[in-house]
C-alpha positions as CSV (number, residue, x, y, z in Angstrom):
1,M,0.0,0.0,0.0
2,R,2.8,2.4,0.9
3,A,4.4,1.8,-2.5
4,F,1.2,2.6,-4.3
5,L,0.7,5.8,-2.3
6,R,4.3,6.9,-3.1
7,L,3.5,6.2,-6.8
8,E,0.3,8.2,-6.5
9,D,2.3,11.0,-4.8
10,F,4.7,11.1,-7.8
11,T,2.0,10.8,-10.5
12,T,-0.2,13.5,-8.9
13,G,2.8,15.8,-8.5
14,L,3.6,15.2,-12.2
15,A,0.0,15.8,-13.2
16,L,0.0,19.1,-11.2
17,R,3.2,20.3,-12.9
18,L,2.0,19.3,-16.4
19,S,-1.4,20.9,-15.7
20,I,0.2,24.2,-14.7
21,G,2.5,24.0,-17.7
22,F,-0.4,23.6,-20.1
23,L,-2.3,26.4,-18.3
24,V,0.6,28.7,-18.8
25,I,0.8,27.8,-22.5
26,A,-2.9,28.4,-22.9
27,A,-2.8,31.7,-21.1
28,S,0.2,32.9,-23.0
29,L,-1.2,31.9,-26.4
30,A,-4.6,33.4,-25.6
31,L,-2.8,36.7,-24.9
32,F,-0.8,36.3,-28.1
33,Q,-4.1,35.7,-30.0
34,V,-5.7,38.8,-28.6
35,V,-2.6,41.0,-29.4
36,T,-2.3,39.7,-33.0
37,R,-6.1,40.0,-33.6
38,F,-6.8,43.4,-32.0
39,V,-3.5,45.3,-32.0
40,F,-2.0,44.1,-35.3
41,A,-5.3,43.2,-37.0
42,S,-3.7,40.0,-38.2
43,P,-5.0,37.1,-36.1
44,S,-2.9,34.0,-35.7
45,T,-4.5,30.9,-37.2
46,W,-2.7,28.4,-35.0
47,S,-2.7,29.9,-31.5
48,E,-6.4,29.4,-30.8
49,V,-6.2,25.7,-31.7
50,I,-3.2,25.2,-29.4
51,T,-4.8,27.3,-26.6
52,R,-7.9,25.1,-26.7
53,S,-5.8,21.9,-26.8
54,A,-3.7,23.0,-23.8
55,M,-6.8,23.8,-21.8
56,I,-8.2,20.3,-22.4
57,W,-4.9,18.8,-21.2
58,S,-4.7,21.1,-18.2
59,V,-8.2,20.1,-17.1
60,F,-7.8,16.4,-17.5
61,L,-4.5,16.4,-15.6
62,G,-5.8,18.8,-13.0
63,V,-8.7,16.5,-12.0
64,A,-6.2,14.0,-10.5
65,V,-4.9,16.8,-8.3
66,A,-8.4,17.7,-7.3
67,F,-9.1,14.1,-6.2
68,R,-5.9,14.1,-4.2
69,H,-6.9,17.2,-2.3
70,G,-10.6,16.3,-1.9
71,A,-11.7,19.1,-4.1
72,M,-14.1,17.2,-6.3
73,I,-17.8,17.6,-5.9
74,S,-18.7,15.2,-3.1
75,V,-21.3,14.2,-0.7
76,E,-19.6,15.7,2.4
77,V,-22.8,17.1,3.9
78,I,-24.3,13.6,4.0
79,Q,-21.0,12.1,5.2
80,Q,-21.0,14.5,8.2
81,V,-24.5,13.5,9.2
82,L,-24.0,9.8,8.9
83,P,-22.3,7.7,11.5
84,P,-18.5,7.4,10.8
85,R,-18.7,3.9,9.4
86,L,-21.6,4.7,7.0
87,G,-19.8,8.0,6.0
88,L,-16.7,6.0,5.2
89,G,-18.8,3.5,3.2
90,L,-20.3,6.4,1.2
91,F,-16.9,7.9,0.6
92,L,-15.5,4.5,-0.6
93,T,-18.6,3.9,-2.8
94,A,-18.4,7.4,-4.4
95,N,-14.7,6.9,-5.1
96,A,-15.2,3.4,-6.5
97,L,-17.9,4.7,-8.8
98,S,-15.5,7.4,-9.9
99,V,-12.9,4.8,-10.7
100,V,-15.5,2.9,-12.8
101,F,-16.5,6.1,-14.6
102,F,-12.9,7.1,-15.4
103,A,-12.1,3.5,-16.5
104,I,-14.9,3.8,-19.0
105,L,-13.6,7.2,-20.0
106,F,-10.2,5.7,-20.5
107,W,-11.5,3.0,-22.7
108,Q,-13.7,5.3,-24.8
109,G,-10.9,8.0,-24.9
110,W,-8.5,5.4,-26.2
111,A,-10.9,4.3,-28.9
112,M,-11.6,7.9,-29.9
113,T,-7.8,8.6,-30.0
114,Q,-7.3,5.7,-32.3
115,R,-10.1,6.7,-34.6
116,V,-8.8,10.3,-35.2
117,M,-5.1,9.5,-35.7
118,R,-5.2,10.4,-39.4
119,Q,-7.0,13.7,-38.9
120,N,-5.0,16.9,-38.3
121,L,-5.7,19.9,-36.2
122,A,-7.0,22.9,-38.0
123,A,-4.2,25.2,-39.2
124,L,-1.5,22.8,-38.0
125,D,0.1,19.7,-39.4
126,I,-0.3,17.8,-36.1
127,S,-2.6,14.8,-35.5
128,I,-5.7,15.7,-33.5
129,A,-5.0,12.4,-31.6
130,W,-2.6,14.4,-29.5
131,V,-5.6,16.3,-28.1
132,Y,-7.8,13.3,-27.7
133,A,-5.1,11.5,-25.9
134,A,-5.8,13.8,-22.9
135,L,-8.8,11.6,-22.1
136,P,-7.0,8.2,-21.6
137,V,-3.8,9.8,-20.2
138,G,-5.8,12.0,-17.7
139,S,-8.0,9.0,-16.8
140,V,-5.0,7.0,-15.8
141,F,-3.8,9.8,-13.5
142,I,-7.3,10.2,-12.1
143,I,-7.8,6.5,-11.4
144,I,-4.5,6.3,-9.6
145,A,-5.5,9.3,-7.5
146,A,-9.0,7.9,-6.7
147,I,-7.7,4.5,-5.7
148,A,-5.1,6.3,-3.4
149,C,-8.0,8.2,-1.9
150,M,-9.8,5.0,-1.2
151,I,-6.7,3.5,0.4
152,R,-6.3,6.6,2.6
153,G,-10.0,6.3,3.4
154,A,-9.6,2.7,4.5
155,Q,-6.7,3.8,6.7
156,G,-8.9,6.4,8.4
157,D,-8.1,9.6,6.5
158,W,-11.3,9.9,4.5
159,L,-12.6,13.4,5.4
160,S,-11.3,16.3,3.3
161,E,-9.4,19.0,5.0
162,R,-12.4,21.4,4.6
163,T,-14.7,18.9,6.3
164,R,-12.3,18.3,9.2
165,K,-12.1,22.0,9.8
166,G,-15.9,22.2,9.8
167,L,-16.2,19.4,12.3
168,E,-13.6,20.9,14.6
169,E,-15.4,24.3,14.8
């Protein structure tokens, strides 16, 4: 279990850094697009496509980080009202369903990526499969993070930091 949690710590840290990097790329290219369009009256044809693609990657990688920190939409209000064992059961069930959902998303994302390999992004000579690959790659990071949340939950650390603070007050 400890080895898996160390793996999750590494993968989630990597997902965070990559997500930040893609967000920086998206923000920079969006600014570039605005400047070329409105200042120089000559819009860039490629920057909007890359901005959109970078945002997609940023979101799918960032979800793993959100799972790690308990920032996903959850049923914390119900968990607080339930007895601890039932609250833990609800927590584990919700995370298990998330794992199932992202496993399906991985499978479908992989199939979609395979189908679009021969198509190129508009204004670029790059396969659109690089954008679609965000679904299966992000899903792997998310599944690892969700399973780690379940392991931590089984070890007794299932309340998010926000919920713990609310119970202490």
